[in-house]
C-alpha atoms as one frame of an Amber mdcrd trajectory, in Angstrom:
protein
-150.195 -78.715-229.218-152.556 -75.185-229.753-151.300 -71.895-231.067-151.784
 -70.517-227.417-149.450 -73.329-226.202-146.746 -72.733-229.063-146.480 -68.829
-228.445-144.199 -68.821-225.965-141.624 -70.801-227.807-142.354 -68.675-230.950
-141.730 -65.580-228.921-138.262 -66.884-227.646-137.501 -67.658-231.003-138.237
 -64.067-232.164-136.246 -63.154-229.612-133.213 -65.053-230.566-133.955 -63.747
-234.124-133.777 -60.101-232.873-130.713 -60.355-231.101-128.784 -62.688-233.663
-127.793 -59.863-235.990-126.846 -57.145-233.232-124.767 -60.245-231.577-123.008
 -60.592-235.064-122.517 -56.847-235.205-120.902 -56.626-232.198-118.529 -59.733
-233.160-116.817 -58.124-235.671-114.840 -56.029-233.504-113.336 -59.356-232.365
-113.766 -62.150-234.454-116.779 -61.809-236.759-119.218 -64.727-236.146-122.051
 -65.433-238.966-125.414 -64.718-238.159-126.830 -68.179-238.766-124.142 -69.625
-236.218-125.434 -67.272-233.583-129.218 -68.238-234.512-128.188 -71.895-233.838
-126.133 -71.361-230.771-129.178 -69.340-229.018-131.410 -72.179-230.052-129.216
 -74.211-228.175-129.368 -72.216-225.175-132.860 -71.611-225.247-133.431 -75.430
-225.859-133.844 -78.495-223.680-130.309 -78.940-222.858-129.345 -75.833-221.357
-132.055 -73.545-220.107-134.835 -75.853-221.238-137.358 -72.569-221.902-139.064
 -74.154-225.352-141.480 -76.934-225.785-141.929 -79.292-228.734-144.602 -77.944
-231.166-145.858 -79.149-234.624-146.676 -75.409-235.368-142.903 -74.135-234.765
-141.786 -77.544-236.575-143.796 -76.662-239.447-142.748 -72.865-239.616-138.909
 -74.520-239.449-139.559 -76.764-242.708-141.109 -73.830-244.260-138.113 -71.762
-243.735-135.771 -74.382-244.687-137.990 -74.783-247.974-137.789 -70.911-248.375
-133.878 -71.025-247.810-133.590 -73.538-250.569-135.744 -71.202-252.697-133.538
 -68.092-252.227-130.710 -70.195-253.058-132.566 -70.892-256.759-133.168 -67.412
-257.307-129.084 -66.990-257.231-128.810 -69.565-259.677-127.892 -67.691-262.872
-126.765 -69.886-265.652-124.979 -67.275-267.541-122.925 -65.804-264.460-122.486
 -69.844-263.841-121.005 -69.927-267.334-118.543 -67.064-266.408-117.921 -69.056
-263.376-116.608 -72.051-264.925-120.025 -74.063-264.348-118.064 -77.292-266.171
-115.200 -77.380-263.680-117.895 -76.799-260.933-119.782 -79.851-261.975-116.858
 -81.883-262.119-115.314 -81.001-258.809-118.459 -81.713-257.460-118.778 -85.174
-258.862-115.352 -85.830-257.807-116.200 -84.537-254.188-119.094 -87.289-254.149
-116.519 -90.037-255.202-114.034 -88.879-252.449-116.965 -88.281-249.939-118.449
 -91.919-250.472-115.267 -93.458-250.325-114.397 -91.588-247.068-117.763 -92.813
-245.884-117.152 -96.377-246.677-113.868 -96.352-244.808-115.766 -94.927-241.587
-117.958 -97.739-241.928-115.340-100.322-242.096-114.288 -98.728-239.043-117.448
 -99.003-237.403-117.807 -95.634-236.839-120.956 -94.761-238.794-123.695 -97.007
-239.872-124.573 -96.323-243.353-121.440 -94.670-245.507-123.682 -93.114-248.218
-125.696 -90.847-245.358-122.359 -89.379-243.994-120.753 -89.066-247.433-123.713
 -87.149-248.799-123.151 -84.808-245.950-119.564 -84.233-246.920-120.514 -83.062
-250.418-122.381 -79.764-249.821-121.631 -76.049-249.586-124.128 -73.980-247.779
-124.773 -71.529-250.587-128.030 -70.149-248.797-125.938 -69.665-245.622-122.803
 -68.022-247.281-125.114 -65.858-249.313-125.547 -63.135-246.560-121.816 -63.118
-245.949-120.763 -63.018-249.521-123.421 -59.992-250.097-122.235 -58.191-247.027
-119.209 -58.412-248.117-119.444 -57.171-251.302-117.811 -60.303-253.037-120.938
 -61.275-255.172-120.230 -57.507-257.222-116.908 -58.413-257.928-115.575 -60.497
-261.158-114.875 -63.381-258.489-118.440 -63.613-257.771-119.655 -65.734-260.634
-117.163 -68.512-259.652-118.250 -68.538-256.118-121.932 -68.718-257.231-120.992
 -71.309-259.724-119.529 -73.667-257.091-122.044 -73.037-254.347-124.959 -73.551
-256.621-123.784 -76.946-258.071-122.586 -77.990-254.133-126.170 -77.352-253.012
-128.149 -78.642-255.752-125.978 -81.939-256.568-126.661 -83.018-252.789-130.282
 -82.250-253.261-130.659 -84.485-256.065-128.556 -87.011-254.839-130.724 -87.215
-251.586-133.697 -87.228-253.815-132.338 -90.094-255.814-130.384 -92.363-253.079
-132.356 -91.612-249.926-135.253 -93.558-251.039-136.296 -97.288-250.888-137.910
 -97.118-254.266-136.449 -98.978-257.117-133.810 -96.489-258.470-135.260 -96.793
-262.037-138.714 -95.586-260.800-136.864 -92.548-258.912-134.990 -91.550-261.911
-138.212 -91.894-264.091-140.057 -89.605-261.372-136.959 -87.202-260.986-137.302
 -87.081-265.091-141.066 -86.144-264.880-139.880 -83.632-262.069-137.621 -81.920
-264.573-139.624 -81.683-267.716-142.330 -79.971-265.705-139.570 -77.801-263.983
-138.387 -77.089-267.669-141.596 -76.228-269.161-142.029 -73.851-266.261-138.511
 -72.248-267.197-139.548 -71.761-270.659-143.293 -70.020-270.034-141.157 -67.714
-267.485-138.599 -66.615-270.251-141.139 -66.586-273.173-144.446 -65.433-271.888
-144.300 -61.994-270.926-147.370 -60.315-272.398-147.220 -56.463-272.362-150.619
 -55.894-270.771-149.708 -58.959-267.840-146.463 -57.074-267.403-148.335 -53.653
-266.823-150.726 -55.227-264.559-148.250 -56.989-262.232-146.025 -53.764-262.049
-149.465 -51.768-260.840-149.706 -54.080-258.053-145.878 -54.536-256.960-146.413
 -51.592-254.370-150.080 -52.069-253.769-151.147 -53.751-250.820-151.786 -57.018
-253.046-148.334 -57.494-253.669-149.294 -59.490-256.538-145.663 -60.582-257.973
-144.768 -61.809-254.325-147.803 -63.710-254.085-147.682 -65.258-257.626-143.600
 -66.552-256.626-144.868 -67.780-253.241-147.575 -69.688-254.895-145.180 -71.132
-257.182-142.743 -72.477-254.600-145.805 -74.157-253.125-146.841 -75.616-256.293
-143.348 -77.441-257.231-142.769 -78.589-253.632-146.335 -79.985-253.845-145.362
 -81.579-257.287-142.159 -82.957-255.140-144.407 -84.560-252.901-146.685 -86.059
-255.397-143.549 -87.701-257.108-142.273 -88.863-253.764-139.221 -86.722-254.174
-137.549 -84.161-251.601-139.057 -81.235-251.169-135.864 -78.934-251.469-135.474
 -79.966-254.690-138.871 -78.255-255.724-138.232 -75.266-253.738-134.721 -75.073
-255.530-136.104 -75.217-258.807-139.039 -72.426-257.974-136.253 -69.936-257.041
-134.693 -70.831-260.589-138.209 -70.131-262.214-139.009 -67.322-260.393-135.482
 -65.528-261.293-136.341 -66.014-264.759-139.788 -64.715-264.362-138.722 -61.431
-262.784-136.040 -60.314-265.122-136.081 -56.798-265.682-136.087 -53.245-264.327
-138.449 -54.387-261.092-136.107 -57.678-260.296-134.201 -55.940-257.584-137.681
 -54.699-256.239-139.355 -58.295-256.123-136.420 -60.160-254.976-136.004 -57.755
-251.879-139.572 -58.166-251.106-139.034 -61.972-251.428-135.942 -61.975-249.462
-137.280 -60.137-246.723-139.999 -62.923-246.105-136.919 -65.134-245.741-134.284
 -63.185-243.895-136.819 -61.765-241.858-139.222 -64.224-240.809-139.154 -67.653
-242.092-135.276 -68.733-242.360-134.429 -67.710-238.961-136.881 -70.007-237.421
-135.263 -72.802-239.253-131.671 -72.065-237.853-132.781 -71.413-234.162-135.205
 -74.425-234.290-132.262 -76.079-235.714-130.369 -75.346-232.511-133.318 -76.152
-230.242-133.378 -79.609-231.547-129.434 -80.033-231.372-128.893 -82.816-229.273
-126.178 -81.463-227.232-126.411 -84.409-224.752-125.492 -87.200-227.531-122.506
 -85.223-228.459-121.328 -84.341-224.938-122.272 -87.910-222.841-119.206 -89.493
-224.305-116.224 -87.054-224.294-114.040 -88.416-226.588-117.245 -88.447-229.364
-116.528 -84.271-229.368-113.186 -85.344-231.115-115.580 -86.080-234.075-116.369
 -82.455-234.483-112.730 -81.208-235.818-112.433 -84.592-237.460-115.720 -83.753
-239.425-114.716 -80.183-240.071-111.420 -81.448-241.567-112.902 -83.801-243.351
-115.313 -81.369-245.620-112.271 -79.513-246.453-110.798 -82.545-247.834-113.638
 -83.763-249.736-115.492 -80.667-250.596-112.531 -78.204-250.555-109.518 -80.471
-252.427-111.266 -81.262-255.728-112.431 -77.689-256.347-108.557 -76.898-255.500
-107.673 -79.141-258.240-110.001 -78.389-260.713-109.815 -74.632-260.761-106.031
 -73.837-259.991-105.618 -72.870-263.608-108.401 -70.577-263.632-107.893 -68.441
-260.461-105.162 -66.612-258.907-103.614 -67.910-255.541-105.938 -65.675-253.511
-109.090 -66.448-254.920-108.199 -70.219-255.318-107.536 -70.503-251.454-110.769
 -68.466-250.609-112.904 -70.454-253.080-111.307 -73.935-251.723-112.340 -72.887
-248.102-115.395 -71.586-248.517-116.608 -74.580-250.827-116.123 -76.694-248.030
-118.703 -74.673-245.715-122.011 -76.565-245.176-124.782 -76.750-242.600-128.440
 -76.276-243.869-128.323 -79.651-245.912-126.114 -81.295-243.062-129.115 -80.658
-240.854-131.696 -82.516-243.231-129.364 -85.308-244.322-129.035 -86.128-240.610
-132.505 -85.694-239.927-133.312 -88.393-242.604-130.220 -90.691-241.198-131.475
 -90.329-237.607-135.808 -91.079-238.881-134.316 -94.427-240.936-131.998 -95.502
-238.089-129.060 -95.371-240.463-127.051 -93.067-238.350-126.256 -92.967-234.523
-127.337 -89.218-232.912-123.762 -88.609-231.601-122.467 -88.838-235.267-125.636
 -86.618-236.518-124.777 -84.181-233.631-120.960 -84.345-234.464-121.762 -83.400
-238.091-124.283 -81.021-237.278-121.602 -79.109-234.851-118.750 -79.463-237.794
-121.229 -77.871-239.931-121.522 -74.929-237.584-117.923 -74.897-237.252-117.335
 -74.618-240.888-119.810 -71.810-241.569-117.989 -70.104-238.616-114.197 -70.420
-239.727-114.291 -70.931-243.479-115.961 -67.946-244.601-113.768 -65.670-242.209
-110.464 -67.645-243.632-111.725 -67.304-247.221-112.588 -63.635-246.902-109.201
 -62.731-245.578-107.306 -64.032-248.709-109.151 -61.640-250.934-108.422 -57.843
-251.638-111.099 -55.409-250.339-114.258 -56.090-252.684-114.697 -53.421-255.443
-118.028 -53.898-257.532-115.882 -53.449-260.845-112.717 -54.752-259.901-110.885
 -57.335-262.145-108.778 -58.803-258.979-106.716 -60.681-261.253-109.472 -63.357
-262.323-107.837 -64.924-265.158-109.752 -65.744-268.385-108.638 -69.158-269.165
-109.881 -71.660-271.329-112.049 -73.868-269.390-111.823 -76.845-271.133-111.330
 -79.852-269.008
């Protein structure tokens, strides 16, 4: 498809992207609906199963893939090991590993009943936390600036990074030993980049970049975007998942831009993502959502609440158990529920499952619909558990021993 043929669909996506925050604001008078959910719903409406106004396009697909990559990159920029340690990182890691074990067990049970083809694909879908999706919601609510913020970031980061690594390792046809070797090579490259980012700050270079921060060249932003492409290229060369490279690039960029200009650079990077690329990913996900597969057999609709509850069981229950001694009651309830919200990686994992014929279309549609429901319901429920956010408040966040 040529550019001129893709423009009408891109225009519709642009209109949907403009309408989404407006509708999200209007919804706050009744039931607050996350903007990303509205974007997906608008995508479904303009997609082939409702109004049929859009047409398949390799250009739109490429922009959508870039939007997902950038979403993972921005999630990586939120990964602050110092804050994560404040947020009980050891518990976050252990709770996710427990989630993985439970999720694979649930997947095996579902496979045994004949409901699903591959327990691993479904199991990985049940391990995710949609940090990239939750960040705008948490930021707008002022939660990230509270003493509870590091804990949410810790749990969310592990809940996003863990599945990305699992996808790179598990969803491959290579010898696992080769996969681990390639993953080790990538980790070494990412660590070297991170060390350079933290150690190499020549005064002349810093002054030069600062001089071009507000000029038409936007040099620090260009360098950051180039680093994303570089690490994504490296993951492709190593036959790993591109999201791993994007997430790692976000971590490295965060280390590199520390200082007085960090907020300004971060704001510019977020403008590229949330202002352009990321809405395309969510709206295109709605366009490609297989509504027919979900409603063709009415009983398949029951899978949506089933998976929504399973998210809470597999992801929320371990979070509750491992954090019950370090958080007060309100924070524990909020963290438990919010950790079960998942969507972007569910879209990715189900897409892989469909491409490799390891998942039925109706199961993929039900999982995505459940992911949409989780990011709609769970953040609302979680935020209602918390007191009004205060940037300096210590809302009963217990400073307890984090030893397991």
